[in-house]
C-alpha beads as a LAMMPS data file, in Angstrom:
LAMMPS data file: protein, C-alpha beads

478 atoms
477 bonds

1 atom types
1 bond types

-500.0 500.0 xlo xhi
-500.0 500.0 ylo yhi
-500.0 500.0 zlo zhi

Masses

1 110.0

Atoms # bond

1 1 1 -18.503 17.466 25.041
2 1 1 -15.216 19.865 24.140
3 1 1 -13.667 17.263 25.205
4 1 1 -15.240 13.982 23.567
5 1 1 -14.374 15.989 20.477
6 1 1 -10.500 16.317 21.465
7 1 1 -10.309 12.607 22.410
8 1 1 -11.956 11.920 18.931
9 1 1 -9.459 13.841 17.023
10 1 1 -6.310 12.918 18.669
11 1 1 -7.818 8.980 18.707
12 1 1 -7.682 9.916 14.861
13 1 1 -4.644 11.474 14.257
14 1 1 -3.251 8.102 15.908
15 1 1 -4.632 5.733 13.758
16 1 1 -4.129 7.807 10.993
17 1 1 -0.020 7.896 11.598
18 1 1 -0.459 4.023 12.703
19 1 1 -1.857 3.522 9.167
20 1 1 0.415 5.337 6.847
21 1 1 3.446 4.413 8.838
22 1 1 2.454 0.896 8.752
23 1 1 1.506 0.990 4.754
24 1 1 4.692 2.513 3.561
25 1 1 6.232 -1.497 4.732
26 1 1 3.410 -3.523 3.320
27 1 1 3.436 -2.443 -0.217
28 1 1 7.437 -2.744 -0.576
29 1 1 6.978 -6.609 1.146
30 1 1 4.292 -7.379 -1.340
31 1 1 6.011 -6.270 -4.623
32 1 1 9.713 -6.781 -2.901
33 1 1 8.537 -10.619 -2.515
34 1 1 7.087 -11.410 -6.185
35 1 1 10.290 -9.790 -7.719
36 1 1 12.661 -11.727 -5.340
37 1 1 10.851 -15.189 -6.120
38 1 1 11.338 -14.029 -10.293
39 1 1 15.051 -13.667 -9.587
40 1 1 15.221 -16.805 -7.866
41 1 1 13.126 -18.396 -10.676
42 1 1 15.375 -17.104 -13.150
43 1 1 18.388 -18.691 -11.330
44 1 1 17.128 -21.969 -11.042
45 1 1 16.148 -22.138 -14.489
46 1 1 19.707 -20.631 -16.098
47 1 1 22.160 -21.420 -13.454
48 1 1 23.764 -17.327 -13.784
49 1 1 25.464 -16.135 -10.803
50 1 1 24.584 -12.690 -11.555
51 1 1 20.573 -13.561 -10.624
52 1 1 21.462 -15.588 -7.386
53 1 1 23.488 -12.749 -5.969
54 1 1 20.496 -10.249 -6.977
55 1 1 18.190 -12.516 -5.256
56 1 1 19.774 -12.645 -2.219
57 1 1 20.646 -8.997 -2.243
58 1 1 17.147 -8.077 -2.449
59 1 1 16.657 -11.032 0.002
60 1 1 18.261 -9.074 2.712
61 1 1 16.392 -5.942 1.911
62 1 1 12.979 -7.383 1.200
63 1 1 13.548 -9.478 4.475
64 1 1 14.807 -5.994 6.828
65 1 1 11.636 -4.313 5.659
66 1 1 8.915 -7.448 6.623
67 1 1 10.198 -7.539 9.941
68 1 1 9.704 -4.029 10.547
69 1 1 6.081 -4.285 8.698
70 1 1 5.036 -7.200 10.702
71 1 1 6.051 -5.459 13.922
72 1 1 4.041 -2.064 13.080
73 1 1 1.338 -3.770 12.021
74 1 1 0.822 -5.485 15.554
75 1 1 0.754 -2.518 17.281
76 1 1 -2.070 -0.938 14.356
77 1 1 -4.333 -3.898 15.387
78 1 1 -3.783 -3.031 19.550
79 1 1 -5.921 0.704 18.725
80 1 1 -9.040 -1.487 18.272
81 1 1 -9.427 -1.858 21.540
82 1 1 -7.086 0.592 23.069
83 1 1 -8.866 3.694 21.638
84 1 1 -11.900 2.106 19.384
85 1 1 -13.620 -0.053 21.491
86 1 1 -16.845 1.345 20.281
87 1 1 -16.052 0.241 16.811
88 1 1 -14.766 -2.855 17.838
89 1 1 -17.813 -3.734 19.923
90 1 1 -20.013 -2.997 17.014
91 1 1 -18.338 -4.963 14.370
92 1 1 -16.251 -7.173 15.941
93 1 1 -18.355 -9.665 14.750
94 1 1 -17.688 -9.599 11.488
95 1 1 -14.507 -7.362 11.048
96 1 1 -12.878 -10.123 13.457
97 1 1 -13.206 -13.182 11.268
98 1 1 -11.142 -11.388 8.187
99 1 1 -8.511 -10.404 10.422
100 1 1 -8.502 -13.481 12.314
101 1 1 -7.700 -15.117 9.289
102 1 1 -4.954 -12.675 8.194
103 1 1 -3.149 -13.713 11.530
104 1 1 -3.313 -17.083 10.759
105 1 1 -1.947 -16.456 7.287
106 1 1 0.657 -14.070 7.969
107 1 1 1.797 -16.262 11.060
108 1 1 1.868 -19.811 9.673
109 1 1 2.267 -19.434 6.060
110 1 1 4.299 -16.232 5.364
111 1 1 6.721 -16.767 8.356
112 1 1 6.982 -20.819 8.104
113 1 1 7.825 -20.310 4.676
114 1 1 10.221 -17.628 5.083
115 1 1 12.033 -19.581 7.995
116 1 1 12.181 -22.468 5.123
117 1 1 13.776 -20.249 2.352
118 1 1 15.907 -18.684 5.057
119 1 1 17.549 -21.664 5.925
120 1 1 17.027 -23.459 3.458
121 1 1 19.742 -22.104 1.498
122 1 1 22.409 -25.174 -0.198
123 1 1 20.425 -27.552 2.488
124 1 1 16.755 -28.083 0.278
125 1 1 17.085 -28.926 -3.270
126 1 1 16.863 -26.233 -5.287
127 1 1 13.578 -26.311 -6.778
128 1 1 11.779 -27.034 -3.329
129 1 1 13.753 -24.081 -1.940
130 1 1 12.197 -22.158 -4.854
131 1 1 8.947 -23.214 -3.828
132 1 1 9.241 -21.689 -0.220
133 1 1 9.813 -18.076 -1.539
134 1 1 6.966 -18.271 -3.950
135 1 1 4.657 -19.673 -1.464
136 1 1 5.799 -16.801 1.555
137 1 1 4.946 -14.338 -1.534
138 1 1 1.722 -15.550 -2.018
139 1 1 1.029 -16.143 1.894
140 1 1 1.998 -12.083 1.461
141 1 1 -0.389 -11.257 -0.676
142 1 1 -3.153 -13.317 0.542
143 1 1 -2.406 -11.658 3.705
144 1 1 -3.485 -8.285 2.322
145 1 1 -6.826 -9.735 0.334
146 1 1 -8.053 -10.863 3.449
147 1 1 -6.620 -7.129 5.439
148 1 1 -8.444 -5.093 2.046
149 1 1 -11.816 -7.848 2.688
150 1 1 -11.970 -5.795 6.323
151 1 1 -11.348 -2.476 5.252
152 1 1 -13.633 -2.271 1.911
153 1 1 -16.509 -3.779 4.633
154 1 1 -16.069 -0.249 6.008
155 1 1 -16.320 1.407 2.848
156 1 1 -19.113 -0.965 1.596
157 1 1 -21.016 -2.700 4.484
158 1 1 -22.390 -6.295 2.853
159 1 1 -23.618 -9.589 4.836
160 1 1 -24.166 -8.531 7.993
161 1 1 -27.566 -7.365 9.922
162 1 1 -28.385 -5.188 13.184
163 1 1 -28.958 -6.841 16.003
164 1 1 -32.104 -4.839 17.202
165 1 1 -31.430 -6.489 21.123
166 1 1 -27.660 -5.461 21.600
167 1 1 -27.396 -2.995 18.778
168 1 1 -24.605 -4.529 17.401
169 1 1 -23.520 -5.714 13.651
170 1 1 -23.648 -9.301 12.927
171 1 1 -22.291 -11.531 10.301
172 1 1 -24.695 -13.297 7.916
173 1 1 -22.994 -13.854 4.786
174 1 1 -18.425 -14.374 5.100
175 1 1 -18.313 -15.040 1.351
176 1 1 -20.368 -11.874 0.946
177 1 1 -17.891 -10.144 3.172
178 1 1 -14.533 -11.897 0.838
179 1 1 -16.073 -11.490 -2.190
180 1 1 -17.275 -7.620 -1.393
181 1 1 -17.218 -5.852 -5.240
182 1 1 -15.096 -3.062 -3.310
183 1 1 -12.535 -5.554 -2.232
184 1 1 -12.014 -6.653 -5.269
185 1 1 -11.606 -3.655 -7.057
186 1 1 -9.071 -2.338 -4.265
187 1 1 -7.578 -5.436 -4.739
188 1 1 -6.986 -5.303 -8.034
189 1 1 -5.628 -1.513 -7.464
190 1 1 -3.594 -2.313 -4.255
191 1 1 -1.050 -4.854 -6.680
192 1 1 0.297 -2.714 -9.159
193 1 1 0.524 -0.177 -6.051
194 1 1 2.785 -2.847 -4.417
195 1 1 4.587 -2.887 -7.636
196 1 1 5.063 0.478 -8.558
197 1 1 6.835 0.809 -5.072
198 1 1 8.906 -2.386 -5.430
199 1 1 9.839 -1.147 -9.165
200 1 1 11.331 2.166 -7.780
201 1 1 13.149 0.281 -4.889
202 1 1 15.086 -1.257 -7.433
203 1 1 15.444 1.877 -9.896
204 1 1 16.911 3.457 -7.012
205 1 1 19.347 1.562 -5.337
206 1 1 20.628 -0.050 -8.482
207 1 1 21.249 3.710 -9.621
208 1 1 23.162 4.249 -6.623
209 1 1 24.829 1.434 -7.420
210 1 1 25.490 1.851 -11.261
211 1 1 26.491 5.638 -11.008
212 1 1 29.852 4.238 -9.354
213 1 1 29.558 1.477 -11.972
214 1 1 29.564 -1.082 -8.743
215 1 1 28.424 -4.621 -9.549
216 1 1 27.011 -3.853 -13.204
217 1 1 26.665 -7.392 -13.612
218 1 1 23.909 -7.740 -10.802
219 1 1 22.243 -3.640 -10.771
220 1 1 21.670 -3.299 -14.372
221 1 1 19.333 -6.646 -14.755
222 1 1 18.005 -5.212 -11.470
223 1 1 17.324 -1.850 -12.697
224 1 1 15.660 -3.008 -16.396
225 1 1 13.747 -5.343 -14.123
226 1 1 12.343 -2.572 -11.867
227 1 1 12.014 0.036 -14.866
228 1 1 9.920 -2.359 -16.577
229 1 1 7.830 -3.312 -13.516
230 1 1 7.370 0.475 -12.922
231 1 1 5.926 1.145 -16.464
232 1 1 3.647 -2.084 -16.488
233 1 1 2.499 -0.487 -12.860
234 1 1 1.738 2.539 -13.846
235 1 1 -0.425 0.612 -16.812
236 1 1 -1.981 -1.350 -14.419
237 1 1 -2.740 1.528 -11.923
238 1 1 -4.575 3.669 -14.302
239 1 1 -6.619 0.698 -15.513
240 1 1 -7.791 -0.411 -11.817
241 1 1 -8.008 2.980 -10.717
242 1 1 -10.507 3.405 -13.324
243 1 1 -12.733 0.795 -12.181
244 1 1 -12.199 1.779 -8.919
245 1 1 -13.290 5.425 -9.198
246 1 1 -16.369 4.609 -11.508
247 1 1 -17.185 1.940 -8.582
248 1 1 -16.909 4.350 -5.759
249 1 1 -19.377 7.165 -7.853
250 1 1 -21.512 4.034 -7.277
251 1 1 -21.420 3.677 -3.610
252 1 1 -19.788 6.796 -2.232
253 1 1 -20.330 10.293 -4.526
254 1 1 -19.766 12.145 -1.566
255 1 1 -16.127 11.287 -1.431
256 1 1 -15.563 11.328 -5.303
257 1 1 -17.745 14.797 -5.702
258 1 1 -15.081 15.975 -2.953
259 1 1 -12.380 14.363 -4.789
260 1 1 -13.260 17.185 -8.100
261 1 1 -14.545 19.716 -5.601
262 1 1 -17.933 19.398 -7.858
263 1 1 -19.971 21.737 -5.749
264 1 1 -23.081 21.618 -7.669
265 1 1 -24.662 19.160 -9.810
266 1 1 -23.793 18.948 -13.250
267 1 1 -24.395 17.636 -16.458
268 1 1 -21.911 17.216 -17.937
269 1 1 -19.287 17.531 -15.166
270 1 1 -16.218 18.734 -15.760
271 1 1 -13.311 17.398 -14.538
272 1 1 -11.276 19.627 -11.899
273 1 1 -7.429 20.940 -13.043
274 1 1 -7.211 23.156 -10.120
275 1 1 -9.680 24.303 -8.141
276 1 1 -10.119 27.121 -5.055
277 1 1 -13.492 27.674 -3.133
278 1 1 -15.174 28.775 -0.032
279 1 1 -16.142 25.397 1.800
280 1 1 -18.508 27.198 4.102
281 1 1 -20.370 28.930 0.907
282 1 1 -19.888 25.806 -1.361
283 1 1 -18.443 26.956 -4.161
284 1 1 -15.577 27.253 -6.086
285 1 1 -13.983 30.671 -6.643
286 1 1 -11.684 29.639 -8.998
287 1 1 -11.933 26.802 -11.318
288 1 1 -9.892 25.805 -14.033
289 1 1 -11.217 22.496 -15.749
290 1 1 -12.203 20.239 -18.608
291 1 1 -15.734 20.131 -19.774
292 1 1 -17.255 16.537 -19.754
293 1 1 -14.059 14.893 -18.953
294 1 1 -15.335 13.722 -15.123
295 1 1 -18.816 12.516 -16.590
296 1 1 -16.610 10.125 -19.050
297 1 1 -14.452 9.073 -16.500
298 1 1 -17.585 8.200 -13.755
299 1 1 -19.678 6.936 -16.169
300 1 1 -17.926 6.513 -19.972
301 1 1 -20.897 9.021 -21.056
302 1 1 -19.712 12.699 -22.116
303 1 1 -23.155 13.856 -20.806
304 1 1 -23.431 11.798 -17.797
305 1 1 -25.656 13.888 -14.911
306 1 1 -23.271 13.700 -11.566
307 1 1 -23.835 14.395 -8.437
308 1 1 -22.416 17.676 -6.627
309 1 1 -21.410 18.047 -2.930
310 1 1 -24.180 20.557 -1.657
311 1 1 -26.852 18.042 -2.959
312 1 1 -25.834 14.964 -1.772
313 1 1 -25.323 16.928 1.810
314 1 1 -29.094 17.668 1.351
315 1 1 -29.989 14.282 0.612
316 1 1 -27.413 12.853 3.662
317 1 1 -29.483 15.317 6.371
318 1 1 -32.619 13.843 4.891
319 1 1 -31.502 10.451 5.287
320 1 1 -29.111 10.287 8.005
321 1 1 -30.596 13.226 9.713
322 1 1 -28.706 16.636 10.689
323 1 1 -24.836 16.444 10.221
324 1 1 -22.327 17.947 8.083
325 1 1 -21.503 14.664 5.699
326 1 1 -18.687 16.442 3.691
327 1 1 -15.315 14.976 4.318
328 1 1 -12.480 17.281 4.426
329 1 1 -12.614 18.979 0.867
330 1 1 -8.973 20.379 0.956
331 1 1 -7.572 16.991 1.865
332 1 1 -9.765 14.454 -0.427
333 1 1 -9.042 17.077 -2.815
334 1 1 -5.149 16.814 -3.086
335 1 1 -4.303 13.609 -2.057
336 1 1 -6.547 12.384 -4.856
337 1 1 -4.390 14.341 -7.406
338 1 1 -0.699 13.560 -5.541
339 1 1 -1.693 9.989 -5.573
340 1 1 -2.177 10.403 -9.050
341 1 1 0.410 12.649 -10.021
342 1 1 3.354 11.108 -8.064
343 1 1 2.143 7.430 -8.983
344 1 1 2.328 8.393 -12.893
345 1 1 5.678 10.569 -12.386
346 1 1 7.405 7.124 -11.354
347 1 1 5.689 5.553 -14.134
348 1 1 6.657 8.028 -16.261
349 1 1 10.891 8.105 -15.272
350 1 1 10.649 3.929 -15.652
351 1 1 9.667 4.933 -19.612
352 1 1 12.215 6.898 -20.166
353 1 1 14.648 4.838 -17.895
354 1 1 14.016 1.775 -20.171
355 1 1 14.686 4.224 -23.609
356 1 1 18.316 5.106 -21.988
357 1 1 19.486 1.744 -21.339
358 1 1 17.825 0.243 -24.316
359 1 1 19.351 -2.747 -26.564
360 1 1 22.279 -2.874 -24.048
361 1 1 23.652 0.474 -24.515
362 1 1 26.115 2.115 -22.348
363 1 1 24.723 3.033 -19.228
364 1 1 24.025 6.989 -18.876
365 1 1 26.769 9.404 -17.654
366 1 1 24.958 12.151 -17.212
367 1 1 24.775 12.176 -13.521
368 1 1 21.618 13.446 -13.121
369 1 1 19.927 10.259 -14.437
370 1 1 20.849 8.645 -11.194
371 1 1 20.304 11.182 -8.998
372 1 1 16.735 11.398 -10.404
373 1 1 16.666 7.303 -10.247
374 1 1 17.237 7.651 -6.673
375 1 1 14.720 10.382 -5.584
376 1 1 12.235 7.450 -7.078
377 1 1 12.488 5.671 -4.178
378 1 1 10.323 7.764 -2.442
379 1 1 7.548 8.962 -5.178
380 1 1 5.500 5.922 -5.232
381 1 1 5.655 5.778 -1.306
382 1 1 3.975 8.866 -1.443
383 1 1 1.380 8.201 -3.892
384 1 1 0.548 5.085 -1.526
385 1 1 0.223 6.958 1.540
386 1 1 -1.791 9.720 -0.430
387 1 1 -4.031 7.041 -1.722
388 1 1 -4.606 6.271 1.625
389 1 1 -5.348 9.548 2.962
390 1 1 -8.152 9.935 0.434
391 1 1 -9.653 6.283 0.754
392 1 1 -10.298 6.913 4.584
393 1 1 -10.447 10.968 4.534
394 1 1 -13.301 10.624 2.148
395 1 1 -14.753 8.241 4.112
396 1 1 -15.532 10.993 6.580
397 1 1 -17.412 11.006 9.094
398 1 1 -18.388 7.294 8.440
399 1 1 -16.199 5.080 10.100
400 1 1 -18.969 2.240 8.645
401 1 1 -20.299 3.940 6.016
402 1 1 -23.798 4.571 6.468
403 1 1 -23.947 2.710 9.140
404 1 1 -21.685 3.806 12.148
405 1 1 -20.154 7.781 12.623
406 1 1 -16.296 7.956 13.732
407 1 1 -17.539 10.003 16.449
408 1 1 -19.834 6.763 17.976
409 1 1 -17.060 4.100 17.470
410 1 1 -14.045 5.927 20.073
411 1 1 -13.723 4.441 23.693
412 1 1 -15.563 6.198 26.334
413 1 1 -13.472 5.573 28.801
414 1 1 -10.256 6.795 27.379
415 1 1 -9.266 10.354 28.098
416 1 1 -7.455 12.935 25.877
417 1 1 -4.392 12.501 28.042
418 1 1 -4.250 8.854 27.739
419 1 1 -4.713 8.830 23.784
420 1 1 -2.416 11.979 23.409
421 1 1 0.465 10.122 25.664
422 1 1 0.149 6.750 23.457
423 1 1 0.409 8.951 20.632
424 1 1 3.610 10.661 21.361
425 1 1 5.255 7.498 22.653
426 1 1 4.337 5.410 19.486
427 1 1 5.418 8.535 17.640
428 1 1 8.982 8.459 18.597
429 1 1 8.917 4.588 18.990
430 1 1 7.974 4.754 14.849
431 1 1 10.949 7.386 14.727
432 1 1 13.666 5.168 16.175
433 1 1 12.248 2.471 14.069
434 1 1 12.541 4.259 10.880
435 1 1 16.144 5.163 12.285
436 1 1 17.048 1.142 12.229
437 1 1 15.150 0.430 9.438
438 1 1 16.848 3.204 7.105
439 1 1 20.086 2.514 8.772
440 1 1 19.852 -1.427 8.332
441 1 1 18.878 -1.323 4.629
442 1 1 21.562 1.562 3.744
443 1 1 24.243 -0.447 5.289
444 1 1 23.338 -3.686 3.460
445 1 1 22.775 -1.249 0.404
446 1 1 26.279 -0.299 0.431
447 1 1 27.464 -3.799 0.788
448 1 1 26.196 -4.489 -2.249
449 1 1 25.903 -7.918 -3.369
450 1 1 27.907 -10.455 -1.834
451 1 1 30.249 -12.961 -3.912
452 1 1 29.389 -16.766 -4.178
453 1 1 32.358 -18.487 -2.700
454 1 1 33.393 -21.531 -5.043
455 1 1 33.454 -24.625 -3.254
456 1 1 35.331 -27.717 -3.153
457 1 1 32.588 -30.324 -2.460
458 1 1 30.051 -28.250 -4.519
459 1 1 26.993 -30.012 -5.296
460 1 1 26.515 -30.924 -9.456
461 1 1 23.023 -29.851 -9.249
462 1 1 23.845 -26.897 -7.529
463 1 1 25.293 -23.647 -8.961
464 1 1 25.620 -21.808 -5.864
465 1 1 28.150 -23.449 -4.313
466 1 1 28.201 -25.486 -0.713
467 1 1 31.336 -26.060 1.517
468 1 1 31.711 -23.551 4.188
469 1 1 28.561 -21.400 3.518
470 1 1 26.751 -25.034 3.469
471 1 1 27.251 -25.422 7.122
472 1 1 25.893 -21.508 7.734
473 1 1 22.843 -20.700 6.900
474 1 1 23.329 -16.964 8.204
475 1 1 26.119 -16.420 5.850
476 1 1 24.181 -14.335 3.376
477 1 1 22.987 -12.068 6.468
478 1 1 20.341 -13.236 7.045

Bonds

1 1 1 2
2 1 2 3
3 1 3 4
4 1 4 5
5 1 5 6
6 1 6 7
7 1 7 8
8 1 8 9
9 1 9 10
10 1 10 11
11 1 11 12
12 1 12 13
13 1 13 14
14 1 14 15
15 1 15 16
16 1 16 17
17 1 17 18
18 1 18 19
19 1 19 20
20 1 20 21
21 1 21 22
22 1 22 23
23 1 23 24
24 1 24 25
25 1 25 26
26 1 26 27
27 1 27 28
28 1 28 29
29 1 29 30
30 1 30 31
31 1 31 32
32 1 32 33
33 1 33 34
34 1 34 35
35 1 35 36
36 1 36 37
37 1 37 38
38 1 38 39
39 1 39 40
40 1 40 41
41 1 41 42
42 1 42 43
43 1 43 44
44 1 44 45
45 1 45 46
46 1 46 47
47 1 47 48
48 1 48 49
49 1 49 50
50 1 50 51
51 1 51 52
52 1 52 53
53 1 53 54
54 1 54 55
55 1 55 56
56 1 56 57
57 1 57 58
58 1 58 59
59 1 59 60
60 1 60 61
61 1 61 62
62 1 62 63
63 1 63 64
64 1 64 65
65 1 65 66
66 1 66 67
67 1 67 68
68 1 68 69
69 1 69 70
70 1 70 71
71 1 71 72
72 1 72 73
73 1 73 74
74 1 74 75
75 1 75 76
76 1 76 77
77 1 77 78
78 1 78 79
79 1 79 80
80 1 80 81
81 1 81 82
82 1 82 83
83 1 83 84
84 1 84 85
85 1 85 86
86 1 86 87
87 1 87 88
88 1 88 89
89 1 89 90
90 1 90 91
91 1 91 92
92 1 92 93
93 1 93 94
94 1 94 95
95 1 95 96
96 1 96 97
97 1 97 98
98 1 98 99
99 1 99 100
100 1 100 101
101 1 101 102
102 1 102 103
103 1 103 104
104 1 104 105
105 1 105 106
106 1 106 107
107 1 107 108
108 1 108 109
109 1 109 110
110 1 110 111
111 1 111 112
112 1 112 113
113 1 113 114
114 1 114 115
115 1 115 116
116 1 116 117
117 1 117 118
118 1 118 119
119 1 119 120
120 1 120 121
121 1 121 122
122 1 122 123
123 1 123 124
124 1 124 125
125 1 125 126
126 1 126 127
127 1 127 128
128 1 128 129
129 1 129 130
130 1 130 131
131 1 131 132
132 1 132 133
133 1 133 134
134 1 134 135
135 1 135 136
136 1 136 137
137 1 137 138
138 1 138 139
139 1 139 140
140 1 140 141
141 1 141 142
142 1 142 143
143 1 143 144
144 1 144 145
145 1 145 146
146 1 146 147
147 1 147 148
148 1 148 149
149 1 149 150
150 1 150 151
151 1 151 152
152 1 152 153
153 1 153 154
154 1 154 155
155 1 155 156
156 1 156 157
157 1 157 158
158 1 158 159
159 1 159 160
160 1 160 161
161 1 161 162
162 1 162 163
163 1 163 164
164 1 164 165
165 1 165 166
166 1 166 167
167 1 167 168
168 1 168 169
169 1 169 170
170 1 170 171
171 1 171 172
172 1 172 173
173 1 173 174
174 1 174 175
175 1 175 176
176 1 176 177
177 1 177 178
178 1 178 179
179 1 179 180
180 1 180 181
181 1 181 182
182 1 182 183
183 1 183 184
184 1 184 185
185 1 185 186
186 1 186 187
187 1 187 188
188 1 188 189
189 1 189 190
190 1 190 191
191 1 191 192
192 1 192 193
193 1 193 194
194 1 194 195
195 1 195 196
196 1 196 197
197 1 197 198
198 1 198 199
199 1 199 200
200 1 200 201
201 1 201 202
202 1 202 203
203 1 203 204
204 1 204 205
205 1 205 206
206 1 206 207
207 1 207 208
208 1 208 209
209 1 209 210
210 1 210 211
211 1 211 212
212 1 212 213
213 1 213 214
214 1 214 215
215 1 215 216
216 1 216 217
217 1 217 218
218 1 218 219
219 1 219 220
220 1 220 221
221 1 221 222
222 1 222 223
223 1 223 224
224 1 224 225
225 1 225 226
226 1 226 227
227 1 227 228
228 1 228 229
229 1 229 230
230 1 230 231
231 1 231 232
232 1 232 233
233 1 233 234
234 1 234 235
235 1 235 236
236 1 236 237
237 1 237 238
238 1 238 239
239 1 239 240
240 1 240 241
241 1 241 242
242 1 242 243
243 1 243 244
244 1 244 245
245 1 245 246
246 1 246 247
247 1 247 248
248 1 248 249
249 1 249 250
250 1 250 251
251 1 251 252
252 1 252 253
253 1 253 254
254 1 254 255
255 1 255 256
256 1 256 257
257 1 257 258
258 1 258 259
259 1 259 260
260 1 260 261
261 1 261 262
262 1 262 263
263 1 263 264
264 1 264 265
265 1 265 266
266 1 266 267
267 1 267 268
268 1 268 269
269 1 269 270
270 1 270 271
271 1 271 272
272 1 272 273
273 1 273 274
274 1 274 275
275 1 275 276
276 1 276 277
277 1 277 278
278 1 278 279
279 1 279 280
280 1 280 281
281 1 281 282
282 1 282 283
283 1 283 284
284 1 284 285
285 1 285 286
286 1 286 287
287 1 287 288
288 1 288 289
289 1 289 290
290 1 290 291
291 1 291 292
292 1 292 293
293 1 293 294
294 1 294 295
295 1 295 296
296 1 296 297
297 1 297 298
298 1 298 299
299 1 299 300
300 1 300 301
301 1 301 302
302 1 302 303
303 1 303 304
304 1 304 305
305 1 305 306
306 1 306 307
307 1 307 308
308 1 308 309
309 1 309 310
310 1 310 311
311 1 311 312
312 1 312 313
313 1 313 314
314 1 314 315
315 1 315 316
316 1 316 317
317 1 317 318
318 1 318 319
319 1 319 320
320 1 320 321
321 1 321 322
322 1 322 323
323 1 323 324
324 1 324 325
325 1 325 326
326 1 326 327
327 1 327 328
328 1 328 329
329 1 329 330
330 1 330 331
331 1 331 332
332 1 332 333
333 1 333 334
334 1 334 335
335 1 335 336
336 1 336 337
337 1 337 338
338 1 338 339
339 1 339 340
340 1 340 341
341 1 341 342
342 1 342 343
343 1 343 344
344 1 344 345
345 1 345 346
346 1 346 347
347 1 347 348
348 1 348 349
349 1 349 350
350 1 350 351
351 1 351 352
352 1 352 353
353 1 353 354
354 1 354 355
355 1 355 356
356 1 356 357
357 1 357 358
358 1 358 359
359 1 359 360
360 1 360 361
361 1 361 362
362 1 362 363
363 1 363 364
364 1 364 365
365 1 365 366
366 1 366 367
367 1 367 368
368 1 368 369
369 1 369 370
370 1 370 371
371 1 371 372
372 1 372 373
373 1 373 374
374 1 374 375
375 1 375 376
376 1 376 377
377 1 377 378
378 1 378 379
379 1 379 380
380 1 380 381
381 1 381 382
382 1 382 383
383 1 383 384
384 1 384 385
385 1 385 386
386 1 386 387
387 1 387 388
388 1 388 389
389 1 389 390
390 1 390 391
391 1 391 392
392 1 392 393
393 1 393 394
394 1 394 395
395 1 395 396
396 1 396 397
397 1 397 398
398 1 398 399
399 1 399 400
400 1 400 401
401 1 401 402
402 1 402 403
403 1 403 404
404 1 404 405
405 1 405 406
406 1 406 407
407 1 407 408
408 1 408 409
409 1 409 410
410 1 410 411
411 1 411 412
412 1 412 413
413 1 413 414
414 1 414 415
415 1 415 416
416 1 416 417
417 1 417 418
418 1 418 419
419 1 419 420
420 1 420 421
421 1 421 422
422 1 422 423
423 1 423 424
424 1 424 425
425 1 425 426
426 1 426 427
427 1 427 428
428 1 428 429
429 1 429 430
430 1 430 431
431 1 431 432
432 1 432 433
433 1 433 434
434 1 434 435
435 1 435 436
436 1 436 437
437 1 437 438
438 1 438 439
439 1 439 440
440 1 440 441
441 1 441 442
442 1 442 443
443 1 443 444
444 1 444 445
445 1 445 446
446 1 446 447
447 1 447 448
448 1 448 449
449 1 449 450
450 1 450 451
451 1 451 452
452 1 452 453
453 1 453 454
454 1 454 455
455 1 455 456
456 1 456 457
457 1 457 458
458 1 458 459
459 1 459 460
460 1 460 461
461 1 461 462
462 1 462 463
463 1 463 464
464 1 464 465
465 1 465 466
466 1 466 467
467 1 467 468
468 1 468 469
469 1 469 470
470 1 470 471
471 1 471 472
472 1 472 473
473 1 473 474
474 1 474 475
475 1 475 476
476 1 476 477
477 1 477 478
């Protein structure tokens, strides 16, 4: 039994590390694809050279990130068969459908149109070439939705039945899986989260160049775009987070009670600012709270009653049998707060930055402004990681909420040593990939946007020029 627990723990660590690492690339790919498409649209509409140079500069960074994200995503899916074969056997009929569609969308829509975009510079008509990056961006968004639909089924299983003969979950309504309200709420929350990451990325890199007054014509508009995107994304996250939180209180009350360290059922329920307690005894020793605030956030009612961890544990034992149905309270409590706090810091920096750069004023001279701007790159990445840690850890001990426990999904034939070996190998491999990613990004960031070379044979409808670069699809390091 101890060996099984060890295998389970190591398998969970491996999947957790892989997932968090992979999700560092996903939101940046989603958000940056749309922003690059917007910059190219601005160039096509106005013909201004700085929009074209910005498109090509940020496009290089987008492609580097896309490639690394693709590689890490494939490895992540392999783990379903490697370490979680019992889970795959149980839900393969359901889980495989959205993953298969996502693979088709990712490889055929994203990759095809990205290829056309990369090699179509100066070869395709401007508007058709513009359509290719928009199609790739839409493919990226659709790909994310199908992944979220699969994950949301684990959070809130719908459209299935358990076959009494095989003991497997079988799909009965694929539309119900795709329109799961949990998936829709998660998708609406992930979108502004992706834009927050992309906005912070633009802010940080633009600040690095503007501190040295490099390419101001390119990076000041990029900075302003990043600032606006971060502020609007922060507003979107607040609105969709509120909607998602209310839905979680209906579907997974234990997760939300743990996020607030709400041990006892309360009416009204307070919002916790800081808590420290005894998990074994099930109470807080120190609690700084805002009375009634949690009831309002959960139910839009200052006097609403919310269930506590202790009562929910007793109810779960009655419903599902003996066991500990509480997630790791420390992890859920603090990851929830760090997700919100770090994300809102990014939006706050965006708001301050808009004020400092308003009405085409001179760029700030204080070097700390640019240092804080550079640090802004890391904040939304951290917020997204904390968000996923909260989402997945808060569901424990369930792999499929209310249906399949995590301990029942691990591969029975895989030893602790085998899982530990693969964990070490993948961690080292991902570390190497991180060095490659950061090295490539650093190289192209330092190089800055390339100049647009004038050409004698420039097409009258093509402000980008032709000539030598028209025969070199890789002229801009694609």
